MIKETOR-53178 format. One line per 10 residues: their letters; for each residue x, y, z of C-alpha. Coordinates in nm, 2 decimals. Example, Ala and Ser with C-alpha at 12.3 -4.5 7.8 and 13.67 -1.06 7.14 Angstrom:
<recs>
as) 1.23/-0.45/0.78  1.37/-0.11/0.71
</recs>
This chain:
<recs>
mgrllivvav) 3.93/-9.60/-0.84  3.75/-9.89/-1.01  3.49/-9.91/-0.73  3.43/-9.53/-0.75  3.37/-9.55/-1.12  3.11/-9.83/-1.06  2.94/-9.62/-0.79  2.93/-9.32/-1.03  2.79/-9.54/-1.31  2.52/-9.68/-1.09
ayytlkemtr) 2.42/-9.33/-0.98  2.43/-9.19/-1.33  2.20/-9.46/-1.48  1.97/-9.44/-1.18  1.93/-9.06/-1.22  1.88/-9.11/-1.59  1.60/-9.36/-1.52  1.44/-9.14/-1.26  1.43/-8.84/-1.50  1.19/-9.05/-1.72
rkllyfivgg) 0.93/-9.08/-1.44  0.64/-8.85/-1.50  0.54/-8.87/-1.14  0.84/-8.67/-1.02  0.77/-8.40/-1.27  0.41/-8.39/-1.15  0.53/-8.35/-0.79  0.78/-8.08/-0.87  0.54/-7.90/-1.10  0.25/-7.93/-0.86
gavlvlalgl) 0.47/-7.80/-0.58  0.60/-7.51/-0.79  0.25/-7.41/-0.89  0.12/-7.42/-0.53  0.42/-7.22/-0.41  0.36/-6.96/-0.68  -0.01/-6.95/-0.61  0.04/-6.90/-0.24  0.30/-6.63/-0.31  0.07/-6.44/-0.54
lvtliranap) -0.21/-6.47/-0.29  -0.01/-6.32/0.00  0.12/-6.05/-0.24  -0.23/-5.96/-0.34  -0.35/-5.96/0.02  -0.07/-5.73/0.12  -0.12/-5.49/-0.17  -0.50/-5.46/-0.13  -0.54/-5.49/0.25  -0.64/-5.17/0.44
agavpdqdfs) -0.36/-4.98/0.61  -0.24/-5.16/0.93  -0.43/-5.48/0.85  -0.11/-5.66/0.75  0.18/-5.63/1.00  0.49/-5.48/0.84  0.73/-5.63/1.09  0.91/-5.91/0.90  0.61/-6.00/0.68  0.84/-6.18/0.45
gfvlvqlsgv) 0.95/-6.41/0.73  0.60/-6.52/0.81  0.54/-6.58/0.44  0.86/-6.79/0.43  0.75/-7.01/0.73  0.43/-7.10/0.55  0.59/-7.16/0.22  0.86/-7.38/0.37  0.59/-7.60/0.50  0.46/-7.65/0.15
vslfawvasi) 0.81/-7.73/0.02  0.84/-7.99/0.31  0.51/-8.15/0.21  0.61/-8.20/-0.15  0.96/-8.31/-0.06  0.79/-8.57/0.17  0.58/-8.70/-0.13  0.89/-8.70/-0.35  1.09/-8.90/-0.11  0.82/-9.17/-0.10
aiavtlinhd) 0.79/-9.17/-0.48  1.16/-9.22/-0.52  1.20/-9.48/-0.25  0.92/-9.72/-0.34  1.07/-9.79/-0.69  1.44/-9.71/-0.65  1.55/-10.07/-0.57  1.22/-10.26/-0.57  1.19/-10.20/-0.94  1.52/-10.37/-1.01
lesgsvvsif) 1.43/-10.66/-0.78  1.08/-10.72/-0.93  1.19/-10.69/-1.29  1.49/-10.91/-1.24  1.74/-10.66/-1.37  1.93/-10.68/-1.05  2.04/-11.03/-1.15  2.21/-10.88/-1.46  2.36/-10.60/-1.25  2.51/-10.83/-0.99
skpvsrlsya) 2.64/-11.07/-1.25  2.88/-10.79/-1.35  3.16/-10.67/-1.12  2.92/-10.47/-0.91  2.92/-10.53/-0.54  2.62/-10.48/-0.31  2.81/-10.19/-0.15  2.87/-10.01/-0.48  2.51/-10.07/-0.59  2.36/-9.94/-0.27
lgkvlaaaam) 2.59/-9.64/-0.26  2.52/-9.54/-0.62  2.14/-9.58/-0.56  2.15/-9.37/-0.24  2.36/-9.10/-0.40  2.13/-9.07/-0.70  1.82/-9.06/-0.47  1.98/-8.80/-0.25  2.07/-8.59/-0.55  1.72/-8.61/-0.70
llavvlvlgi) 1.56/-8.53/-0.36  1.80/-8.23/-0.32  1.71/-8.11/-0.67  1.34/-8.12/-0.59  1.39/-7.92/-0.27  1.61/-7.67/-0.44  1.37/-7.61/-0.73  1.09/-7.54/-0.49  1.32/-7.35/-0.26  1.43/-7.11/-0.54
gtqvivltng) 1.06/-7.04/-0.61  1.00/-6.98/-0.24  1.30/-6.74/-0.22  1.16/-6.54/-0.52  0.83/-6.50/-0.35  0.99/-6.39/-0.03  1.21/-6.14/-0.21  0.89/-5.98/-0.35  0.76/-5.94/0.00  1.06/-5.77/0.16
gghewpllkt) 1.34/-6.04/0.15  1.56/-6.14/0.44  1.64/-6.47/0.63  1.87/-6.59/0.35  2.09/-6.81/0.58  1.80/-6.96/0.78  1.63/-7.02/0.45  1.92/-7.22/0.31  1.95/-7.42/0.63  1.58/-7.49/0.63
flliaanqlt) 1.58/-7.64/0.28  1.90/-7.84/0.35  1.73/-7.98/0.66  1.41/-8.06/0.47  1.62/-8.27/0.23  1.81/-8.43/0.52  1.48/-8.52/0.70  1.33/-8.67/0.39  1.65/-8.87/0.32  1.60/-9.04/0.65
qmlvilvlsv) 1.24/-9.14/0.55  1.36/-9.25/0.21  1.63/-9.48/0.36  1.38/-9.64/0.60  1.15/-9.72/0.30  1.44/-9.84/0.09  1.55/-10.09/0.35  1.20/-10.22/0.40  1.13/-10.23/0.02  1.40/-10.49/-0.03
vmnnivaaii) 1.22/-10.74/0.20  0.85/-10.66/0.14  0.60/-10.51/-0.10  0.69/-10.15/-0.18  0.35/-10.01/-0.08  0.36/-10.19/0.26  0.72/-10.07/0.30  0.61/-9.71/0.24  0.33/-9.73/0.49  0.55/-9.88/0.76
giviiqvgkf) 0.83/-9.63/0.68  0.58/-9.34/0.72  0.46/-9.47/1.05  0.81/-9.51/1.18  0.89/-9.14/1.09  0.56/-9.02/1.24  0.63/-9.20/1.56  0.97/-9.02/1.58  0.79/-8.68/1.53  0.54/-8.77/1.81
vaaghsilht) 0.82/-8.87/2.05  1.01/-8.55/1.97  0.70/-8.33/2.02  0.61/-8.51/2.35  0.97/-8.48/2.47  0.97/-8.10/2.40  0.63/-8.04/2.57  0.71/-8.25/2.88  1.04/-8.08/2.93  0.87/-7.74/2.90
fvdqgatgss) 0.63/-7.85/3.18  0.92/-7.97/3.39  1.12/-7.65/3.33  0.82/-7.44/3.44  0.80/-7.62/3.77  0.58/-7.92/3.71  0.69/-8.17/3.98  0.42/-8.43/3.96  0.56/-8.79/3.98  0.35/-8.90/3.68
iraistvfdg) 0.48/-8.61/3.46  0.84/-8.69/3.56  0.79/-9.06/3.50  0.64/-9.00/3.15  0.92/-8.75/3.08  1.18/-9.01/3.17  1.02/-9.26/2.93  1.02/-9.00/2.65  1.38/-8.91/2.72  1.48/-9.28/2.67
vfwivprelq) 1.28/-9.32/2.35  1.39/-8.98/2.22  1.74/-9.12/2.17  1.63/-9.44/2.00  1.38/-9.33/1.72  1.48/-9.13/1.41  1.36/-8.77/1.43  1.36/-8.46/1.22  1.62/-8.18/1.23  1.47/-7.84/1.31
sdlvrdvyln) 1.60/-7.52/1.16  1.62/-7.18/1.34  1.39/-7.02/1.08  1.09/-6.98/1.31  1.30/-6.84/1.59  1.48/-6.60/1.36  1.15/-6.47/1.22  1.00/-6.41/1.56  1.32/-6.25/1.69  1.30/-6.00/1.40
aqatrdavgl) 0.93/-5.92/1.45  0.93/-5.67/1.74  0.55/-5.69/1.77  0.55/-6.06/1.85  0.87/-6.09/2.05  0.70/-6.06/2.39  0.40/-6.28/2.28  0.59/-6.59/2.18  0.80/-6.81/2.41  1.11/-6.83/2.20
gtiyvsgpld) 1.25/-7.08/2.45  0.99/-7.33/2.35  1.09/-7.32/1.98  1.33/-7.61/1.94  1.63/-7.57/1.71  1.86/-7.86/1.63  2.22/-7.84/1.74  2.54/-8.03/1.66  2.44/-8.32/1.88  2.12/-8.36/1.68
vaywlawval) 2.31/-8.35/1.35  2.54/-8.62/1.48  2.24/-8.83/1.58  2.09/-8.78/1.23  2.42/-8.89/1.07  2.43/-9.20/1.30  2.08/-9.29/1.18  2.17/-9.24/0.81  2.48/-9.46/0.85  2.28/-9.73/1.04
lfflliwvlr) 2.01/-9.73/0.77  2.27/-9.74/0.49  2.44/-10.04/0.64  2.11/-10.21/0.70  2.03/-10.16/0.33  2.36/-10.33/0.24  2.28/-10.61/0.48  1.93/-10.68/0.35  2.06/-10.67/-0.01  2.32/-10.93/0.08
rrev) 2.06/-11.16/0.24  1.82/-11.12/-0.05  1.86/-11.41/-0.29  1.88/-11.28/-0.65
</recs>
């Protein structure tokens, strides 16, 4: 119970400190304004376009796909802004010495920090997500469950990037840590995209030795690097749009399954324990 109270205290004071940062308000405000502006734009286009110019089949779904991309972008920025100062600020200011002089273990400190960061990141995504849902409702509604999963997965994906940067920020300059962390995540995206494309070629009958060799390499790397979870939003939108059902290869739209979620959880656990390890090795 005592350790739990310490974790809660660390998380509470971390959240309190983060709410004072104007940058996060700027990110959330900027994202909300952009989501609103795009929503108003598509509403005006739909209201003033000639008859038949805007497809009626699941128009709200296509709007949602675009707006979810905007939310993902601002969540990405927010995760970086949170990660670069979350622990590095304590280390650089020396306040971590005072923290660890009290009965606060590295585990309790790391857990409290990560919980606070995850809560703040989820709050950013939910604020922008609510705005997105309002815009979608004005354009026909629908896709409530895929919408919820999409925003939860956006938060989960950015949590991975945030943990990578957190681990690196303990041992190096926070700006350098952010750059390396971003590169690591982008490599994961590249590998996942290459893995999907190569398997599509192989499934369609590509039997060249070079393609199969490259595909084998990507298969191996695919289960090493961190990668993003993919929701079923795009597939759900196209399934509900009769006009595009025959034009889009739904089989090529990757949707994460239970194994992918387990893989993500393994990476989150690994990064968390790495964070504790580097904190223990850091002399403060």
